[in-house]
C-alpha positions in Angstrom: 0.0 0.0 0.0 1.4 3.4 -1.0 2.0 6.1 1.7 -0.7 8.8 1.4 0.7 11.8 -0.5 0.4 15.4 0.6 -2.3 17.1 -1.5 -2.8 20.9 -1.2 -6.1 21.9 0.4 -8.9 23.3 -1.7 -11.4 26.1 -1.1 -10.8 28.7 1.6 -8.4 26.4 3.4 -6.4 26.2 0.1 -6.4 30.0 -0.1 -4.9 30.4 3.4 -2.4 27.6 2.9 -1.1 28.5 -0.5 -1.8 32.3 -0.7 1.8 33.3 -1.5 2.6 30.7 -4.2 -0.7 31.0 -5.9 -0.6 34.8 -5.8 2.9 34.9 -7.3 2.0 32.4 -10.0 -1.3 34.3 -10.7 0.7 37.5 -11.1 3.2 36.0 -13.6 0.3 34.5 -15.6 -1.4 37.9 -15.6 1.7 39.4 -17.2 1.4 36.7 -19.9 -2.4 36.8 -20.3 -2.8 40.6 -20.5 -1.2 41.3 -23.9 -2.3 37.9 -25.4 -5.9 38.6 -24.4 -5.8 41.9 -26.2 -4.2 40.5 -29.3 -6.6 37.5 -29.5 -9.6 39.9 -29.2 -8.2 42.2 -31.9 -7.3 39.3 -34.2 -10.8 37.9 -33.7 -12.4 41.2 -34.9 -13.8 41.9 -31.4 -13.2 45.1 -29.5 -9.8 44.5 -27.8 -11.1 45.1 -24.3 -13.4 42.1 -24.7 -10.5 39.8 -24.5 -9.7 41.2 -21.0 -13.4 40.9 -20.0 -13.3 37.2 -20.8 -10.0 36.8 -18.9 -11.5 38.5 -15.9 -14.6 36.3 -15.9 -12.5 33.2 -16.5 -10.3 34.1 -13.6 -12.6 35.6 -10.9 -15.9 33.8 -11.6 -15.0 30.4 -13.2 -12.4 29.6 -10.5 -15.2 28.8 -8.1 -16.9 26.2 -10.3 -14.1 24.6 -12.3 -13.2 21.0 -12.0 -9.5 21.4 -12.5 -7.0 22.9 -10.0 -4.3 24.4 -12.2 -5.8 25.4 -15.5 -6.1 29.1 -16.5 -9.3 30.1 -18.1 -9.4 32.8 -20.8 -9.5 33.6 -24.5 -7.5 31.3 -26.7 -5.6 31.8 -30.0 -7.0 28.5 -31.1 -10.5 30.0 -31.4 -9.4 33.1 -33.3 -10.2 31.5 -36.7 -13.8 30.6 -35.6 -14.6 33.9 -33.9 -13.2 36.0 -36.8 -15.1 33.7 -39.3 -18.3 34.2 -37.3 -17.9 38.0 -37.3 -17.3 38.0 -41.1 -20.1 35.7 -42.0 -22.7 37.2 -39.7 -21.8 40.8 -40.4 -21.4 40.7 -44.2 -18.9 43.5 -44.0 -20.2 45.2 -40.8 -17.8 44.1 -38.0 -19.9 45.6 -35.2 -23.0 43.8 -36.4 -21.0 40.6 -36.9 -19.6 40.8 -33.4 -23.1 41.2 -31.8 -24.6 38.3 -33.9 -21.6 36.1 -33.1 -22.3 36.7 -29.4 -25.8 35.2 -29.9 -24.3 32.0 -31.2 -21.7 32.0 -28.4 -24.5 32.2 -25.7 -26.2 29.0 -27.2 -22.8 27.3 -27.5 -22.0 28.1 -23.8 -25.4 26.6 -22.8 -24.5 23.5 -24.8 -21.2 23.2 -23.1 -23.0 23.2 -19.7 -25.2 20.4 -21.1 -22.1 18.5 -22.2 -20.9 18.6 -18.6 -24.3 17.7 -17.1 -24.6 14.7 -19.4 -21.0 13.7 -18.6 -19.5 14.2 -22.0 -16.2 15.2 -20.6 -14.8 12.2 -22.3 -15.7 13.8 -25.7 -12.0 14.4 -26.6 -11.4 10.6 -26.5 -13.7 10.1 -29.5 -11.6 12.2 -31.9 -8.4 10.8 -33.4 -5.3 12.5 -32.1 -3.9 13.0 -35.6 -7.0 14.9 -36.6 -7.0 17.1 -33.5 -3.4 18.0 -33.9 -4.0 18.6 -37.6 -6.8 21.0 -36.7 -4.5 22.9 -34.3 -1.7 23.1 -36.8 -4.1 24.5 -39.4 -5.3 27.1 -36.9 -1.6 28.0 -36.3 -1.0 28.5 -40.0 -4.2 30.7 -40.3 -3.1 32.8 -37.3 0.3 33.4 -38.9 -1.3 34.3 -42.3 -3.7 36.7 -40.7 -1.1 38.4 -38.4 1.7 39.0 -41.0 -0.1 42.1 -42.4 -0.6 43.4 -38.8 3.1 42.8 -38.0 4.0 44.9 -41.0 1.3 47.5 -40.2 -0.1 47.3 -43.7 -3.4 48.9 -44.4 -6.1 46.5 -43.2 -8.0 46.9 -46.5 -5.2 45.1 -48.3 -6.0 41.8 -46.5 -9.7 42.3 -46.2 -11.8 39.4 -47.4 -8.8 37.1 -48.2 -8.9 33.5 -47.1 -5.9 31.9 -45.4 -4.4 30.6 -48.7 -4.8 34.0 -50.4 -3.1 35.7 -47.4 -0.1 33.3 -47.6 0.2 33.9 -51.4 0.1 37.7 -50.9 2.9 37.8 -48.3 5.3 39.4 -51.0 2.7 42.1 -51.5 2.4 42.8 -47.8 6.2 43.0 -47.5 6.3 45.6 -50.4 3.8 47.8 -48.5 5.3 47.4 -45.1 5.5 50.3 -42.6 9.2 50.6 -41.6 8.6 51.9 -38.0 5.9 49.4 -37.0 7.8 46.5 -38.8 10.9 47.3 -36.8 9.0 46.9 -33.6 7.1 43.8 -34.8 10.3 42.0 -36.0 12.3 42.8 -32.9 9.3 41.7 -30.8 9.1 38.4 -32.7 12.9 37.9 -32.3 12.5 38.3 -28.6 9.7 35.9 -28.3 11.3 33.2 -30.5 14.7 33.7 -28.8 13.5 33.7 -25.2 13.4 29.9 -24.8 17.1 29.7 -25.7 18.2 31.9 -22.8 20.1 29.9 -20.3 20.0 32.2 -17.3 17.2 30.9 -15.0 16.6 34.3 -13.3 16.2 36.1 -16.6 14.1 33.4 -18.0 11.6 33.8 -15.2 10.5 37.1 -16.7 7.6 36.4 -19.2 8.7 37.0 -22.7 5.5 39.1 -23.6 6.4 41.4 -20.7 9.9 41.9 -22.2 8.2 42.7 -25.6 6.0 45.3 -24.0 9.0 46.9 -22.1 10.6 47.2 -25.5 7.6 48.0 -27.8 5.9 50.8 -25.7 9.0 53.0 -25.2 10.0 52.4 -28.9 6.6 53.6 -30.2 6.7 56.6 -27.8 10.2 57.6 -29.2 8.8 57.2 -32.7 5.7 59.2 -31.8 3.2 56.7 -33.2 0.3 58.7 -31.9 1.1 61.5 -34.4 3.2 59.9 -37.2 1.4 56.5 -37.7 -2.1 55.6 -39.0 -4.8 55.0 -36.3 -4.6 51.2 -36.7 -1.0 51.2 -35.5 -2.0 51.3 -31.8 -4.5 49.4 -29.7 -7.7 51.2 -28.9 -9.4 50.2 -25.6 -11.9 52.6 -24.2 -13.1 52.4 -20.7 -14.4 49.2 -19.0 -17.6 50.8 -17.8 -18.5 52.1 -21.3 -18.1 48.6 -22.8 -20.0 46.7 -20.1 -23.4 46.7 -21.7 -25.9 44.4 -23.4 -24.3 43.6 -26.8 -25.6 40.2 -27.7 -28.0 39.9 -30.6 -29.9 36.7 -31.3 -31.3 37.7 -34.6 -28.4 35.7 -36.3 -30.7 32.7 -35.9 -32.5 33.9 -39.0 -29.3 33.0 -40.9 -30.0 29.4 -39.8 -27.1 27.6 -41.6 -24.4 30.1 -40.4 -25.9 30.1 -36.9 -25.9 26.3 -36.5 -22.4 26.1 -38.0 -20.9 28.5 -35.5 -22.8 27.2 -32.5 -21.4 23.7 -33.3 -17.9 25.0 -33.8 -17.8 27.2 -30.7 -19.2 24.3 -28.5 -17.2 21.5 -30.1 -13.8 23.0 -30.8 -13.8 25.0 -27.5 -14.7 21.9 -25.5 -12.1 19.8 -27.3 -9.3 22.3 -26.6 -10.4 22.7 -23.0 -10.5 18.9 -22.4 -7.2 18.3 -24.0 -5.6 21.1 -21.9 -7.1 19.6 -18.7 -5.7 16.2 -19.6 -2.3 17.6 -20.3 -2.1 19.7 -17.1 -3.3 16.7 -15.0 -0.2 14.9 -16.3 2.0 17.9 -15.4 0.4 18.4 -11.9 3.2 17.5 -9.4 0.5 16.2 -7.0 -1.1 14.0 -9.7 -4.6 15.2 -9.0 -7.3 14.1 -11.5 -9.6 16.8 -12.7 -13.4 16.4 -13.0 -13.7 17.0 -16.7 -17.5 17.2 -16.6 -17.5 19.8 -13.9 -14.9 21.8 -15.8 -17.0 21.8 -18.9 -19.9 23.2 -16.9 -17.7 25.9 -15.5 -16.4 26.9 -18.9 -19.9 26.9 -20.3 -21.1 29.2 -17.5 -18.2 31.5 -18.1 -18.8 31.5 -21.9 -22.5 32.3 -21.5 -21.8 35.2 -19.2 -18.9 36.5 -21.3 -21.0 36.4 -24.4 -23.8 38.4 -22.8 -21.2 41.1 -21.9 -19.6 41.1 -25.4 -16.6 39.0 -24.5 -14.7 36.3 -26.4 -15.2 32.6 -25.8 -12.9 31.1 -23.2 -11.2 27.7 -22.8 -8.7 26.1 -20.4 -5.7 27.7 -22.2 -2.7 25.4 -22.5 0.2 28.0 -22.6 -1.0 30.0 -19.6 -1.9 26.8 -17.7 1.6 25.3 -18.3 3.1 28.6 -17.1 0.9 28.4 -14.0 2.2 24.9 -13.2 5.9 25.9 -13.9 5.6 28.9 -11.6 4.6 26.7 -8.6 0.8 27.2 -8.4 -0.9 24.8 -6.0 -4.7 25.5 -6.4 -7.4 27.1 -8.4 -6.7 30.4 -6.5 -3.9 31.1 -9.0 -6.5 31.4 -11.8 -8.5 33.6 -9.5 -5.6 35.9 -8.8 -4.7 36.2 -12.5 -8.2 37.5 -13.1 -8.0 39.9 -10.2 -4.7 41.4 -11.4 -6.2 41.9 -14.9 -9.2 43.6 -13.5 -7.1 45.9 -11.3 -4.9 46.8 -14.3 -7.9 47.6 -16.5 -9.4 49.8 -13.8 -6.1 51.6 -12.8 -3.8 51.6 -15.8 -6.0 51.3 -19.0 -4.2 54.3 -20.7 -1.0 52.2 -20.7 -2.7 49.6 -22.9 -3.4 52.2 -25.6 0.4 52.6 -25.9 0.9 49.1 -27.2 1.7 48.8 -30.9 -0.5 46.3 -32.7 2.7 45.0 -34.4 3.9 43.8 -31.0 0.6 41.9 -30.3 0.8 40.4 -33.8 4.3 39.1 -33.0 2.9 37.4 -29.9 0.2 35.7 -31.9 2.5 34.7 -34.7 4.7 33.0 -32.0 1.6 31.1 -30.8 0.9 30.1 -34.5 4.4 28.9 -34.9 4.1 26.7 -31.9 0.9 25.1 -33.2 2.2 24.6 -36.7 5.8 24.0 -36.0 7.6 21.7 -38.5 8.3 19.4 -35.5 4.6 18.6 -35.4 4.8 17.1 -38.9 8.0 15.2 -38.0 6.4 13.9 -34.9 3.4 12.6 -36.8 5.8 10.9 -39.3 7.6 9.3 -36.4 4.3 7.9 -35.1 3.5 6.5 -38.6 3.1 7.5 -42.2 -0.7 7.0 -42.0 -0.8 9.5 -39.1 1.1 12.1 -41.1 -1.3 11.5 -44.0 -4.3 12.1 -41.7 -2.6 15.1 -40.0 -1.6 16.8 -43.3 -5.0 16.1 -44.9 -6.8 17.7 -42.0 -4.5 20.8 -42.3 -5.0 21.2 -46.1 -8.8 20.7 -46.0 -9.1 23.1 -43.1 -7.1 25.8 -44.9 -9.2 25.5 -48.1 -12.6 25.0 -46.4 -13.1 25.4 -42.6 -12.5 23.6 -39.3 -15.6 21.4 -39.3 -15.0 20.1 -42.8 -11.3 19.6 -41.9 -12.1 17.6 -38.8 -14.7 15.5 -40.7 -12.2 14.8 -43.5 -9.6 13.7 -41.0 -12.0 11.3 -39.3 -13.2 9.9 -42.6 -9.7 9.4 -43.8 -8.8 7.7 -40.6 -11.7 5.3 -41.0 -10.8 4.4 -44.6 -7.2 3.6 -43.4 -8.6 1.4 -40.7 -10.7 -0.5 -43.2 -7.6 -1.0 -45.4 -5.8 -2.3 -42.3 -8.4 -4.9 -41.7 -10.7 -3.4 -39.2 -14.2 -5.0 -39.3 -16.8 -2.3 -40.0 -19.0 -4.0 -37.3 -16.5 -2.9 -34.7 -16.2 0.7 -35.7 -18.4 2.1 -32.9 -18.5 -0.8 -30.5 -15.7 -3.0 -29.3 -16.6 -6.2 -27.6 -15.0 -5.8 -24.2 -15.2 -8.5 -21.5 -14.1 -7.7 -17.9 -13.6 -10.6 -15.5 -12.2 -10.9 -12.0 -10.0 -13.7 -10.9 -8.0 -13.8 -7.7 -6.7 -10.2 -7.3 -6.7 -9.5 -11.0 -9.1 -7.8 -13.3 -8.8 -9.2 -16.9 -10.0 -6.9 -19.7 -10.3 -8.7 -23.1 -11.0 -6.6 -26.2 -12.1 -8.2 -29.4 -11.9 -7.3 -33.2 -10.5 -3.7 -32.9 -9.6 -1.0 -30.5 -9.8 2.3 -32.4 -10.7 6.0 -31.7 -14.3 5.6 -32.6 -15.0 2.7 -30.2 -12.7 3.7 -27.4 -15.5 5.4 -25.3 -17.1 2.0 -24.7 -13.7 0.5 -23.7 -13.1 3.5 -21.4 -16.5 3.1 -19.7 -15.6 -0.5 -18.9 -12.1 0.5 -17.6 -13.5 3.2 -15.4 -15.8 0.7 -13.7 -12.8 -1.2 -12.3 -12.2 -0.2 -8.6 -8.7 1.1 -7.6 -6.0 -1.1 -6.0 -6.1 -4.2 -8.2 -3.9 -5.8 -10.9 -5.5 -4.9 -14.2 -4.5 -6.9 -17.3 -5.7 -5.5 -20.7 -5.5 -8.3 -23.3 -5.4 -7.1 -26.9 -4.5 -10.4 -28.6 -7.9 -10.8 -30.3 -7.8 -7.4 -31.9 -7.0 -7.0 -35.6 -6.0 -3.3 -35.1 -5.1 -1.1 -32.2 -4.7 2.5 -33.3 -2.5 5.3 -32.1 -5.2 7.1 -30.3 -6.1 4.0 -28.2 -2.4 3.3 -27.5 -2.1 6.9 -26.2 -5.4 6.6 -24.1 -4.5 3.3 -22.6 -1.2 4.8 -21.5 -3.1 7.6 -19.8 -5.4 5.1 -18.1 -2.3 3.2 -16.9 -0.7 6.4 -15.5 -4.0 7.5 -13.8 -4.7 4.1 -12.3 -1.2 3.6 -11.0 -1.1 7.1 -9.5 -3.9 6.1 -7.1 -2.9 5.7 -3.4 -4.3 2.1 -3.3 -1.4 0.7 -5.3 -3.0 -0.9 -8.4 -1.1 -1.7 -11.5 -2.0 -2.0 -15.2 -0.4 -4.4 -17.7 -1.1 -4.3 -21.5 -0.7 -7.7 -23.1 -1.5 -9.5 -26.3 0.5 -7.3 -28.8 3.3 -9.9 -29.5 1.6 -10.9 -32.8 0.8 -7.3 -33.8 3.1 -5.4 -36.2 3.7 -1.7 -35.2 3.3 0.6 -38.2 6.4 2.6 -37.1 9.1 2.5 -34.4 7.2 4.9 -32.2 6.2 3.2 -28.8 2.6 4.3 -29.3 2.3 3.6 -33.0 -0.8 1.8 -34.3 -0.5 -2.0 -34.2 -1.9 -4.3 -36.9 -2.4 -8.0 -36.4 0.3 -9.9 -38.3 -1.8 -12.3 -40.4 1.3 -14.2 -41.5 2.1 -15.2 -37.9 -1.5 -16.0 -37.3 -1.6 -18.3 -40.3 1.6 -20.1 -39.3 0.1 -20.6 -35.8 -3.0 -22.3 -37.2 -0.9 -24.6 -39.4 
């Protein structure tokens, strides 16, 4: 039996016990979140202050309801593409109208997220193949880069107006020809700081958030260059006062555009929930205390936050991975770090809003381009190739279709391609959505036998059976009767093993039955296909 580990207290006891560490981490995350929230709002064609309103709600309010301890709630770069698309399609050239109609779809999406949590759909992320999800995120990264290059160069916004991502990429030479030297100087130096910061070796210097360093450079630089009098109005962020912006902005008449309305309700609810759930899963693995979040409760909290944010004109929020990772790395212990990050943003908006209007948009664009590069880095393509050629094909196909169409079509294409590849690899169609899973108990062991296939589309049934096993036993998962075990299931079984063995009762998980399966690459979690030649030789 394992010795019971120390777990930080929650609630008011946790506030008292961990006030110093959570307040310090919340402050550092605030320095990271402040400029990013502004940049995300602006890139989404929302009033910039609406990004801060979402971060404030995600910190101060959602902290009391969320089911995870260390995630940071706020606007995310991963939703820029959806939000900006909603504004454009609803508004038909009128960004204010588009913003208000998009808010109507966001309210409904927030309510749907609450229902996701109530009906225990926190396992939703396990239904989607990982290669498709990562392809979606890489496509989002490329789109962010494409949309922010003209902003980095401070080109006239009319030059890029109405262009799709592919057209934006093809017009980069045109944007370079029309660049603004002063703003480009700030943008390029800011980008160099952000990309170079991870390579700094000095731990004390590295503790300073890179976006703060960018602001410490960009604001004095624009003041010296006198942007307020020498540059066009779109060179600087425009904020306005918090009280002037806190009013009823939501408009539900977008429901008259039925197809567009349904499309964006689905995308806000689905993509936002997926990104949140993936972040919660990742941060649970990084939590030094190995606490397991309540994904359903967290979805309800995010849904409540999104509904309120939409009524006030704010962006949709998720559990944001970069800020959450920073929160863990800076020693946060409880949900109060998220609360403090929201409080610090609120205080800054109330007491120092004029400083925000000194930020050049080129500096914010550099921050977003850095996020885009992380999402679509060449190493993501190399990683997928390492896992398997079929994973790279699905990943790349999802990216290309998303760039030329939209996120929903891209995700659907990736899933369809994955299913076709499974059929080619011998997966019976009868097992696509249901895997025959038998659980038996002998001695001190639970035996889990899975038949035919274990793939992304039938894993939820397998997971339900696994979650019924009480802690503290020897669990043996037998895959010898499967014809195919895909990468997503290999990854999810590893997560189950880590979660189960992290429990204080001392249980173990062993995965057997893959000796006669051929891995499709050298990666430890590559898809595994039954070697029919070996099976034939065994029979004869």
